[in-house]
N, CA, C and O atoms as CSV, one atom per row, in Angstrom:
chain,resi,resn,atom,element,x,y,z
A,1,UNK,N,N,120.533,101.603,128.945
A,1,UNK,CA,C,120.500,101.289,127.557
A,1,UNK,C,C,119.339,101.980,126.669
A,1,UNK,O,O,118.210,101.571,126.940
A,2,UNK,N,N,119.419,102.879,125.739
A,2,UNK,CA,C,118.541,103.387,125.085
A,2,UNK,C,C,118.081,102.460,123.811
A,2,UNK,O,O,118.896,101.773,123.195
A,3,UNK,N,N,117.056,102.501,123.572
A,3,UNK,CA,C,116.336,101.590,122.468
A,3,UNK,C,C,115.528,102.532,121.705
A,3,UNK,O,O,114.969,103.468,122.276
A,4,UNK,N,N,115.430,102.338,120.421
A,4,UNK,CA,C,114.379,102.983,119.644
A,4,UNK,C,C,113.151,102.179,119.356
A,4,UNK,O,O,112.226,102.655,118.699
A,5,UNK,N,N,113.133,100.979,119.835
A,5,UNK,CA,C,112.072,100.095,119.660
A,5,UNK,C,C,111.919,99.255,120.879
A,5,UNK,O,O,112.898,98.689,121.365
A,6,UNK,N,N,110.697,99.152,121.405
A,6,UNK,CA,C,110.407,98.303,122.403
A,6,UNK,C,C,108.912,97.556,122.312
A,6,UNK,O,O,108.081,98.056,121.554
A,7,UNK,N,N,108.638,96.615,122.917
A,7,UNK,CA,C,107.448,95.606,122.756
A,7,UNK,C,C,106.448,95.757,124.018
A,7,UNK,O,O,106.887,95.959,125.151
A,8,UNK,N,N,105.263,95.660,123.773
A,8,UNK,CA,C,104.370,95.447,124.965
A,8,UNK,C,C,104.292,93.856,125.447
A,8,UNK,O,O,104.531,92.934,124.667
A,9,UNK,N,N,103.948,93.673,126.755
A,9,UNK,CA,C,103.957,92.199,126.934
A,9,UNK,C,C,102.998,91.217,126.014
A,9,UNK,O,O,103.258,90.024,125.860
A,10,UNK,N,N,101.923,91.833,125.457
A,10,UNK,CA,C,101.004,91.111,124.638
A,10,UNK,C,C,101.804,91.066,123.176
A,10,UNK,O,O,101.710,89.993,122.580
A,11,UNK,N,N,102.525,92.045,122.582
A,11,UNK,CA,C,103.241,91.867,121.544
A,11,UNK,C,C,104.262,90.877,121.437
A,11,UNK,O,O,104.503,90.203,120.435
A,12,UNK,N,N,104.971,90.824,122.774
A,12,UNK,CA,C,105.693,89.780,123.125
A,12,UNK,C,C,105.282,88.435,123.196
A,12,UNK,O,O,106.055,87.536,122.867
A,13,UNK,N,N,104.035,88.191,123.629
A,13,UNK,CA,C,103.638,86.962,123.437
A,13,UNK,C,C,103.229,86.468,122.163
A,13,UNK,O,O,103.408,85.303,121.809
A,14,UNK,N,N,102.653,87.394,121.439
A,14,UNK,CA,C,102.382,87.064,119.970
A,14,UNK,C,C,103.615,86.716,119.146
A,14,UNK,O,O,103.596,85.788,118.337
A,15,UNK,N,N,104.658,87.454,119.358
A,15,UNK,CA,C,105.852,87.104,118.776
A,15,UNK,C,C,106.576,85.900,118.986
A,15,UNK,O,O,107.314,85.477,118.096
A,16,UNK,N,N,106.421,85.178,120.289
A,16,UNK,CA,C,106.581,84.020,120.841
A,16,UNK,C,C,105.850,82.881,120.248
A,16,UNK,O,O,106.362,81.782,120.037
A,17,UNK,N,N,104.572,83.215,119.981
A,17,UNK,CA,C,103.552,82.391,119.389
A,17,UNK,C,C,104.128,82.062,117.972
A,17,UNK,O,O,104.535,80.965,117.591
A,18,UNK,N,N,104.079,83.275,117.243
A,18,UNK,CA,C,104.706,83.251,115.968
A,18,UNK,C,C,105.811,82.657,115.618
A,18,UNK,O,O,105.948,81.907,114.651
A,19,UNK,N,N,106.757,83.027,116.520
A,19,UNK,CA,C,108.066,82.079,116.342
A,19,UNK,C,C,107.953,80.709,116.449
A,19,UNK,O,O,108.537,80.017,115.616
A,20,UNK,N,N,107.305,80.195,117.326
A,20,UNK,CA,C,107.099,78.859,117.332
A,20,UNK,C,C,106.203,78.215,116.204
A,20,UNK,O,O,106.041,76.994,116.189
A,21,UNK,N,N,105.738,78.868,115.449
A,21,UNK,CA,C,104.964,78.456,114.228
A,21,UNK,C,C,105.830,78.553,112.995
A,21,UNK,O,O,105.824,77.697,112.111
A,22,UNK,N,N,106.586,79.661,112.985
A,22,UNK,CA,C,107.005,79.968,111.674
A,22,UNK,C,C,108.764,80.181,111.526
A,22,UNK,O,O,109.375,80.359,110.472
A,23,UNK,N,N,109.346,80.100,112.930
A,23,UNK,CA,C,110.810,80.052,113.068
A,23,UNK,C,C,111.070,81.511,113.301
A,23,UNK,O,O,110.182,82.297,113.627
A,24,UNK,N,N,112.335,81.840,113.117
A,24,UNK,CA,C,112.817,83.153,113.197
A,24,UNK,C,C,112.104,84.116,112.504
A,24,UNK,O,O,111.570,83.885,111.420
A,25,UNK,N,N,112.052,85.647,113.319
A,25,UNK,CA,C,111.101,86.689,112.792
A,25,UNK,C,C,111.833,87.744,112.359
A,25,UNK,O,O,113.010,87.757,112.720
A,26,UNK,N,N,111.393,88.739,111.596
A,26,UNK,CA,C,111.686,89.913,111.531
A,26,UNK,C,C,110.610,90.973,111.347
A,26,UNK,O,O,109.457,90.600,111.131
A,27,UNK,N,N,110.870,92.120,111.409
A,27,UNK,CA,C,109.740,93.052,111.256
A,27,UNK,C,C,110.384,94.299,110.289
A,27,UNK,O,O,111.554,94.681,110.327
A,28,UNK,N,N,109.345,94.809,109.443
A,28,UNK,CA,C,109.756,95.986,108.651
A,28,UNK,C,C,108.485,96.942,108.824
A,28,UNK,O,O,107.305,96.694,108.578
A,29,UNK,N,N,109.055,98.064,109.302
A,29,UNK,CA,C,107.898,99.347,109.347
A,29,UNK,C,C,107.410,99.700,107.981
A,29,UNK,O,O,108.103,100.221,107.106
A,30,UNK,N,N,106.183,99.377,107.884
A,30,UNK,CA,C,105.516,99.935,106.530
A,30,UNK,C,C,105.592,101.265,106.501
A,30,UNK,O,O,105.461,101.860,107.570
A,31,UNK,N,N,105.814,102.002,105.298
A,31,UNK,CA,C,105.613,103.215,105.255
A,31,UNK,C,C,104.080,103.869,104.831
A,31,UNK,O,O,103.917,105.086,104.742
A,32,UNK,N,N,103.350,103.208,104.667
A,32,UNK,CA,C,102.019,103.742,104.189
A,32,UNK,C,C,101.474,102.940,103.103
A,32,UNK,O,O,101.969,101.835,102.883
A,33,UNK,N,N,100.436,103.411,102.348
A,33,UNK,CA,C,99.807,102.872,101.109
A,33,UNK,C,C,99.059,101.755,101.656
A,33,UNK,O,O,98.253,101.836,102.583
A,34,UNK,N,N,99.345,100.832,101.095
A,34,UNK,CA,C,98.490,99.449,101.027
A,34,UNK,C,C,98.127,98.870,102.446
A,34,UNK,O,O,97.021,98.472,102.810
A,35,UNK,N,N,99.291,98.908,103.164
A,35,UNK,CA,C,99.255,98.360,104.800
A,35,UNK,C,C,99.330,99.466,105.744
A,35,UNK,O,O,99.831,99.264,106.850
A,36,UNK,N,N,98.861,100.677,105.405
A,36,UNK,CA,C,98.682,101.882,106.133
A,36,UNK,C,C,100.356,101.859,106.791
A,36,UNK,O,O,101.326,101.669,106.057
A,37,UNK,N,N,100.465,102.076,108.220
A,37,UNK,CA,C,101.793,102.291,108.699
A,37,UNK,C,C,101.987,101.136,109.829
A,37,UNK,O,O,102.414,101.417,110.949
A,38,UNK,N,N,101.689,100.008,109.496
A,38,UNK,CA,C,101.799,98.951,110.179
A,38,UNK,C,C,103.136,98.330,110.242
A,38,UNK,O,O,103.822,98.362,109.220
A,39,UNK,N,N,103.600,97.766,111.315
A,39,UNK,CA,C,104.681,97.103,111.489
A,39,UNK,C,C,104.516,95.606,110.741
A,39,UNK,O,O,103.541,94.973,111.146
A,40,UNK,N,N,105.259,95.006,109.797
A,40,UNK,CA,C,104.840,94.057,109.204
A,40,UNK,C,C,105.877,92.792,109.792
A,40,UNK,O,O,107.101,92.927,109.815
A,41,UNK,N,N,105.346,91.861,110.143
A,41,UNK,CA,C,105.878,90.675,110.701
A,41,UNK,C,C,106.267,89.499,109.642
A,41,UNK,O,O,105.360,88.978,108.994
A,42,UNK,N,N,107.623,89.081,109.468
A,42,UNK,CA,C,107.817,88.124,108.277
A,42,UNK,C,C,108.471,87.009,108.898
A,42,UNK,O,O,108.862,87.106,110.061
A,43,UNK,N,N,108.639,85.876,108.178
A,43,UNK,CA,C,109.798,84.993,108.675
A,43,UNK,C,C,111.261,85.618,108.153
A,43,UNK,O,O,111.483,86.091,107.038
A,44,UNK,N,N,111.973,85.518,109.006
A,44,UNK,CA,C,113.551,86.262,108.950
A,44,UNK,C,C,113.769,85.881,107.618
A,44,UNK,O,O,113.580,84.774,107.114
A,45,UNK,N,N,114.221,86.993,107.057
A,45,UNK,CA,C,114.806,86.920,105.715
A,45,UNK,C,C,113.893,86.931,104.589
A,45,UNK,O,O,114.279,87.069,103.428
A,46,UNK,N,N,112.720,86.790,104.922
A,46,UNK,CA,C,111.655,86.798,103.749
A,46,UNK,C,C,111.448,87.964,103.067
A,46,UNK,O,O,111.099,87.966,101.887
A,47,UNK,N,N,111.698,89.304,103.933
A,47,UNK,CA,C,111.515,90.502,103.417
A,47,UNK,C,C,112.923,90.924,102.951
A,47,UNK,O,O,113.731,90.878,103.879
A,48,UNK,N,N,113.380,91.272,101.918
A,48,UNK,CA,C,114.682,91.682,101.499
A,48,UNK,C,C,115.009,93.082,102.006
A,48,UNK,O,O,114.235,94.023,101.828
A,49,UNK,N,N,116.028,93.182,102.563
A,49,UNK,CA,C,116.564,94.455,103.148
A,49,UNK,C,C,117.836,94.883,102.507
A,49,UNK,O,O,118.689,94.027,102.274
A,50,UNK,N,N,118.029,96.055,102.219
A,50,UNK,CA,C,119.429,96.494,101.558
A,50,UNK,C,C,119.807,97.820,102.007
A,50,UNK,O,O,119.521,98.178,103.149
A,51,UNK,N,N,120.350,98.486,101.302
A,51,UNK,CA,C,121.117,99.773,101.563
A,51,UNK,C,C,119.924,100.818,101.841
A,51,UNK,O,O,120.045,101.811,102.559
A,52,UNK,N,N,118.832,100.464,101.205
A,52,UNK,CA,C,117.690,101.713,101.425
A,52,UNK,C,C,116.811,101.341,102.698
A,52,UNK,O,O,115.648,101.726,102.817
A,53,UNK,N,N,117.468,100.559,103.636
A,53,UNK,CA,C,116.853,100.118,104.885
A,53,UNK,C,C,117.465,100.276,106.189
A,53,UNK,O,O,118.609,99.834,106.077
A,54,UNK,N,N,117.306,100.609,107.144
A,54,UNK,CA,C,117.851,100.955,108.596
A,54,UNK,C,C,117.489,99.963,109.575
A,54,UNK,O,O,116.307,99.799,109.876
A,55,UNK,N,N,118.424,99.284,110.099
A,55,UNK,CA,C,118.257,98.238,111.333
A,55,UNK,C,C,117.967,99.126,112.424
A,55,UNK,O,O,118.946,99.668,112.937
A,56,UNK,N,N,116.594,99.446,112.985
A,56,UNK,CA,C,116.509,99.950,114.255
A,56,UNK,C,C,116.845,99.318,115.399
A,56,UNK,O,O,117.419,99.922,116.305
A,57,UNK,N,N,116.520,98.029,115.478
A,57,UNK,CA,C,116.649,97.432,116.621
A,57,UNK,C,C,116.728,95.863,116.435
A,57,UNK,O,O,116.069,95.267,115.583
A,58,UNK,N,N,117.635,95.233,117.351
A,58,UNK,CA,C,117.509,93.773,117.339
A,58,UNK,C,C,116.897,93.495,118.880
A,58,UNK,O,O,117.517,93.608,119.937
A,59,UNK,N,N,115.582,93.121,118.705
A,59,UNK,CA,C,114.689,92.809,119.845
A,59,UNK,C,C,115.098,91.398,120.506
A,59,UNK,O,O,115.096,90.332,119.890
A,60,UNK,N,N,115.446,91.559,121.844
A,60,UNK,CA,C,115.456,90.325,122.653
A,60,UNK,C,C,114.158,90.185,123.413
A,60,UNK,O,O,113.677,90.958,124.242
A,61,UNK,N,N,113.681,89.013,122.947
A,61,UNK,CA,C,112.405,88.752,123.553
A,61,UNK,C,C,112.445,87.425,124.399
A,61,UNK,O,O,112.605,86.328,123.863
A,62,UNK,N,N,112.283,87.601,125.800
A,62,UNK,CA,C,112.387,86.209,126.391
A,62,UNK,C,C,111.520,85.246,125.725
A,62,UNK,O,O,110.394,85.447,125.270
A,63,UNK,N,N,112.346,83.952,125.735
A,63,UNK,CA,C,111.712,82.671,125.150
A,63,UNK,C,C,111.951,82.498,123.677
A,63,UNK,O,O,111.777,81.448,123.058
A,64,UNK,N,N,112.349,83.590,123.203
A,64,UNK,CA,C,112.723,83.640,121.588
A,64,UNK,C,C,114.276,83.418,121.522
A,64,UNK,O,O,114.993,84.243,122.090
A,65,UNK,N,N,114.760,82.501,120.955
A,65,UNK,CA,C,116.230,81.994,120.977
A,65,UNK,C,C,117.221,83.083,120.369
A,65,UNK,O,O,118.355,83.279,120.805
A,66,UNK,N,N,116.680,83.718,119.375
A,66,UNK,CA,C,117.510,84.598,118.628
A,66,UNK,C,C,116.514,86.030,118.604
A,66,UNK,O,O,115.300,86.068,118.800
A,67,UNK,N,N,117.494,87.249,118.283
A,67,UNK,CA,C,116.956,88.352,118.229
A,67,UNK,C,C,115.854,88.576,117.226
A,67,UNK,O,O,115.808,87.737,116.326
A,68,UNK,N,N,114.966,89.534,117.201
A,68,UNK,CA,C,113.964,89.779,116.200
A,68,UNK,C,C,114.223,91.075,115.651
A,68,UNK,O,O,113.971,92.109,116.270
A,69,UNK,N,N,114.796,91.037,114.333
A,69,UNK,CA,C,115.351,92.383,113.682
A,69,UNK,C,C,114.087,93.261,113.399
A,69,UNK,O,O,113.053,92.714,113.016
A,70,UNK,N,N,114.154,94.553,113.573
A,70,UNK,CA,C,113.006,95.428,113.211
A,70,UNK,C,C,113.814,96.556,112.266
A,70,UNK,O,O,114.803,97.204,112.607
A,71,UNK,N,N,113.185,96.601,111.117
A,71,UNK,CA,C,113.794,97.705,110.135
A,71,UNK,C,C,112.768,98.549,109.454
A,71,UNK,O,O,111.579,98.239,109.378
A,72,UNK,N,N,113.327,99.689,108.937
A,72,UNK,CA,C,112.445,100.743,108.480
A,72,UNK,C,C,113.189,101.211,107.293
A,72,UNK,O,O,114.418,101.276,107.343
A,73,UNK,N,N,112.567,101.528,106.275
A,73,UNK,CA,C,113.185,102.202,104.945
A,73,UNK,C,C,113.922,103.646,105.598
A,73,UNK,O,O,113.428,104.414,106.424
A,74,UNK,N,N,115.095,103.717,105.016
A,74,UNK,CA,C,116.107,104.787,105.368
A,74,UNK,C,C,115.251,106.100,104.822
A,74,UNK,O,O,115.435,107.150,105.438
A,75,UNK,N,N,114.370,106.104,103.758
A,75,UNK,CA,C,113.624,107.770,103.926
A,75,UNK,C,C,112.740,107.655,104.827
A,75,UNK,O,O,112.575,108.751,105.362
A,76,UNK,N,N,112.030,106.796,105.298
A,76,UNK,CA,C,111.049,106.802,106.412
A,76,UNK,C,C,111.824,107.358,107.689
A,76,UNK,O,O,111.438,108.373,108.270
A,77,UNK,N,N,113.065,106.551,108.133
A,77,UNK,CA,C,113.781,106.804,109.236
A,77,UNK,C,C,114.141,108.252,109.257
A,77,UNK,O,O,113.990,108.899,110.293
A,78,UNK,N,N,114.710,108.913,107.929
A,78,UNK,CA,C,115.030,110.157,108.052
A,78,UNK,C,C,113.823,111.076,108.656
A,78,UNK,O,O,114.176,112.142,109.161
A,79,UNK,N,N,112.530,110.784,108.652
A,79,UNK,CA,C,111.326,111.315,109.025
A,79,UNK,C,C,111.135,111.063,110.624
A,79,UNK,O,O,110.860,111.844,111.536
A,80,UNK,N,N,111.363,109.806,110.602
A,80,UNK,CA,C,111.094,109.455,112.105
A,80,UNK,C,C,112.211,109.239,113.239
A,80,UNK,O,O,111.998,108.849,114.387
A,81,UNK,N,N,113.293,109.533,112.741
A,81,UNK,CA,C,114.720,109.301,113.626
A,81,UNK,C,C,114.401,110.060,114.980
A,81,UNK,O,O,115.003,109.617,115.958
A,82,UNK,N,N,113.673,110.978,115.164
A,82,UNK,CA,C,113.297,111.450,116.743
A,82,UNK,C,C,112.259,110.698,117.374
A,82,UNK,O,O,111.791,111.155,118.416
A,83,UNK,N,N,111.761,109.474,116.854
A,83,UNK,CA,C,110.642,108.945,117.564
A,83,UNK,C,C,111.213,107.505,117.998
A,83,UNK,O,O,112.010,106.819,117.358
A,84,UNK,N,N,110.549,107.174,119.378
A,84,UNK,CA,C,110.747,105.988,119.983
A,84,UNK,C,C,109.348,105.307,119.663
A,84,UNK,O,O,108.244,105.851,119.703
A,85,UNK,N,N,109.637,104.038,119.348
A,85,UNK,CA,C,108.322,103.111,118.836
A,85,UNK,C,C,108.164,101.996,119.629
A,85,UNK,O,O,109.152,101.336,119.949
A,86,UNK,N,N,107.006,101.682,120.007
A,86,UNK,CA,C,106.562,100.534,120.947
A,86,UNK,C,C,105.525,99.694,120.040
A,86,UNK,O,O,104.515,100.199,119.551
A,87,UNK,N,N,105.876,98.449,119.890
A,87,UNK,CA,C,105.163,97.562,119.006
A,87,UNK,C,C,104.084,97.079,119.892
A,87,UNK,O,O,104.496,96.728,120.997
A,88,UNK,N,N,102.832,96.968,119.704
A,88,UNK,CA,C,101.679,96.460,120.509
A,88,UNK,C,C,100.905,95.630,119.518
A,88,UNK,O,O,100.957,95.804,118.300
A,89,UNK,N,N,100.165,94.695,120.143
A,89,UNK,CA,C,99.234,94.091,119.292
A,89,UNK,C,C,97.624,94.018,119.707
A,89,UNK,O,O,97.350,93.795,120.886
A,90,UNK,N,N,96.851,94.156,118.997
A,90,UNK,CA,C,95.343,94.527,119.343
A,90,UNK,C,C,94.437,93.712,118.348
A,90,UNK,O,O,94.759,93.445,117.191
A,91,UNK,N,N,93.344,93.379,118.915
A,91,UNK,CA,C,92.222,92.606,118.147
A,91,UNK,C,C,91.912,93.523,116.702
A,91,UNK,O,O,91.698,94.735,116.697
A,92,UNK,N,N,91.941,92.744,115.641
A,92,UNK,CA,C,91.545,93.122,114.350
A,92,UNK,C,C,92.144,92.655,113.295
A,92,UNK,O,O,93.106,91.931,113.551
A,93,UNK,N,N,91.899,92.824,112.166
A,93,UNK,CA,C,92.362,92.308,110.901
A,93,UNK,C,C,93.907,92.935,110.805
A,93,UNK,O,O,94.254,94.116,110.837
A,94,UNK,N,N,94.750,91.665,110.669
A,94,UNK,CA,C,96.078,92.503,110.427
A,94,UNK,C,C,96.470,92.534,108.904
A,94,UNK,O,O,95.689,92.079,108.067
A,95,UNK,N,N,97.651,93.060,108.557
A,95,UNK,CA,C,97.944,93.360,107.236
A,95,UNK,C,C,98.129,91.947,106.360
A,95,UNK,O,O,98.617,90.915,106.820
A,96,UNK,N,N,97.666,92.116,105.084
A,96,UNK,CA,C,97.556,90.843,104.433
A,96,UNK,C,C,98.863,89.917,104.449
A,96,UNK,O,O,98.758,88.691,104.501
A,97,UNK,N,N,100.063,90.550,104.402
A,97,UNK,CA,C,101.031,89.645,104.269
A,97,UNK,C,C,101.984,89.483,105.529
A,97,UNK,O,O,103.048,88.864,105.520
A,98,UNK,N,N,101.479,90.078,106.506
A,98,UNK,CA,C,102.103,90.160,107.965
A,98,UNK,C,C,101.690,88.660,108.757
A,98,UNK,O,O,100.649,88.098,108.416
A,99,UNK,N,N,102.453,88.135,109.688
A,99,UNK,CA,C,102.200,86.785,109.801
A,99,UNK,C,C,101.208,86.663,110.946
A,99,UNK,O,O,100.674,85.572,111.146
A,100,UNK,N,N,100.939,87.666,111.677
A,100,UNK,CA,C,99.593,87.663,112.884
A,100,UNK,C,C,98.434,87.607,112.024
A,100,UNK,O,O,97.457,87.103,112.578
A,101,UNK,N,N,98.243,88.011,110.721
A,101,UNK,CA,C,96.900,88.278,110.078
A,101,UNK,C,C,95.907,87.116,110.273
A,101,UNK,O,O,94.718,87.343,110.496
A,102,UNK,N,N,96.405,85.880,110.186
A,102,UNK,CA,C,95.255,84.720,110.479
A,102,UNK,C,C,95.078,84.525,111.931
A,102,UNK,O,O,94.314,83.600,112.208
A,103,UNK,N,N,95.609,85.185,112.962
A,103,UNK,CA,C,95.416,85.109,114.215
A,103,UNK,C,C,94.377,85.875,114.790
A,103,UNK,O,O,93.979,85.634,115.930
A,104,UNK,N,N,93.834,86.915,113.988
A,104,UNK,CA,C,92.535,87.814,114.501
A,104,UNK,C,C,93.151,88.990,115.312
A,104,UNK,O,O,92.529,89.700,116.102
A,105,UNK,N,N,94.576,89.092,114.969
A,105,UNK,CA,C,94.997,90.366,115.616
A,105,UNK,C,C,95.853,91.103,114.790
A,105,UNK,O,O,96.329,90.508,113.822
A,106,UNK,N,N,96.149,92.288,114.975
A,106,UNK,CA,C,97.085,92.944,114.228
A,106,UNK,C,C,98.301,93.613,114.952
A,106,UNK,O,O,97.804,94.148,115.942
A,107,UNK,N,N,99.519,93.824,114.949
A,107,UNK,CA,C,100.431,94.701,115.139
A,107,UNK,C,C,100.316,95.950,114.851
A,107,UNK,O,O,99.959,96.253,113.713
A,108,UNK,N,N,100.602,96.988,115.850
A,108,UNK,CA,C,100.596,98.341,115.478
A,108,UNK,C,C,101.464,99.218,116.349
A,108,UNK,O,O,101.621,98.872,117.520
A,109,UNK,N,N,102.064,100.352,115.890
A,109,UNK,CA,C,103.015,101.099,116.558
A,109,UNK,C,C,102.262,102.193,117.470
A,109,UNK,O,O,101.258,102.794,117.088
A,110,UNK,N,N,102.782,102.347,118.537
A,110,UNK,CA,C,102.646,103.470,119.581
A,110,UNK,C,C,103.940,104.321,119.684
A,110,UNK,O,O,105.012,103.836,120.046
A,111,UNK,N,N,103.797,105.395,119.403
A,111,UNK,CA,C,105.027,106.337,119.197
A,111,UNK,C,C,105.239,107.438,120.173
A,111,UNK,O,O,104.203,108.004,120.523
A,112,UNK,N,N,106.364,107.870,120.697
A,112,UNK,CA,C,106.449,109.090,121.237
A,112,UNK,C,C,107.776,109.820,120.888
A,112,UNK,O,O,108.582,109.044,120.375
A,113,UNK,N,N,108.181,110.957,121.007
A,113,UNK,CA,C,109.253,111.766,120.818
A,113,UNK,C,C,110.238,111.255,121.729
A,113,UNK,O,O,109.959,111.146,122.923
A,114,UNK,N,N,111.573,110.871,121.197
A,114,UNK,CA,C,112.836,110.590,122.114
A,114,UNK,C,C,113.120,111.760,122.815
A,114,UNK,O,O,113.183,112.820,122.192
A,115,UNK,N,N,113.341,111.718,124.282
A,115,UNK,CA,C,113.705,112.735,125.003
A,115,UNK,C,C,115.110,113.342,124.438
A,115,UNK,O,O,115.646,112.755,123.499
A,116,UNK,N,N,115.664,114.407,124.945
A,116,UNK,CA,C,116.802,114.955,124.580
A,116,UNK,C,C,118.149,114.002,124.990
A,116,UNK,O,O,119.142,113.906,124.269
A,117,UNK,N,N,118.005,113.433,126.082
A,117,UNK,CA,C,118.897,112.294,126.570
A,117,UNK,C,C,119.057,111.293,125.775
A,117,UNK,O,O,120.166,110.843,125.487
A,118,UNK,N,N,117.853,110.799,125.296
A,118,UNK,CA,C,117.866,109.324,124.642
A,118,UNK,C,C,118.576,109.776,123.154
A,118,UNK,O,O,119.387,109.031,122.605
A,119,UNK,N,N,118.152,111.149,122.545
A,119,UNK,CA,C,118.731,111.476,121.360
A,119,UNK,C,C,120.153,111.550,121.437
A,119,UNK,O,O,120.832,111.089,120.520
A,120,UNK,N,N,120.691,112.103,122.474
A,120,UNK,CA,C,122.147,112.115,122.649
A,120,UNK,C,C,122.849,110.985,122.847
A,120,UNK,O,O,123.981,110.945,122.364
A,121,UNK,N,N,122.365,109.885,123.555
A,121,UNK,CA,C,122.768,108.725,123.682
A,121,UNK,C,C,122.832,107.816,122.317
A,121,UNK,O,O,123.715,107.025,121.985
A,122,UNK,N,N,121.641,108.168,121.634
A,122,UNK,CA,C,121.606,107.376,120.408
A,122,UNK,C,C,122.596,107.706,119.422
A,122,UNK,O,O,123.111,106.856,118.695
A,123,UNK,N,N,122.930,109.211,119.379
A,123,UNK,CA,C,123.854,109.820,118.482
A,123,UNK,C,C,125.253,109.317,118.667
A,123,UNK,O,O,126.136,109.309,117.809
A,124,UNK,N,N,125.339,108.869,119.995
A,124,UNK,CA,C,126.874,108.250,120.175
A,124,UNK,C,C,127.292,107.157,119.804
A,124,UNK,O,O,128.464,106.841,120.012
């Protein structure tokens, strides 16, 4: 099964920790400006999504009882639709509104181009 978004083990650990502190979670991939291009982690439903957003993935994280949704603006997705994203976590200052900020770490995206096979499977 092909996915558009994966997570590293370190990111999954942080997601479990944040889930324990804040309840169900969601991500929205920032398009730049104030927060750079960081994936922003919020309590589920705190960031309002709508017709101008695309749900890229519902992440199943072991130890988290519900999927963690990962969203991106439709305009940004139009530019990134050929890209596979991996959520990672590294030491440093997180984005101001993202839940990991007080933890002394920040989520970031590692990306690669989708293969021809992955693009074909996702198109179906």
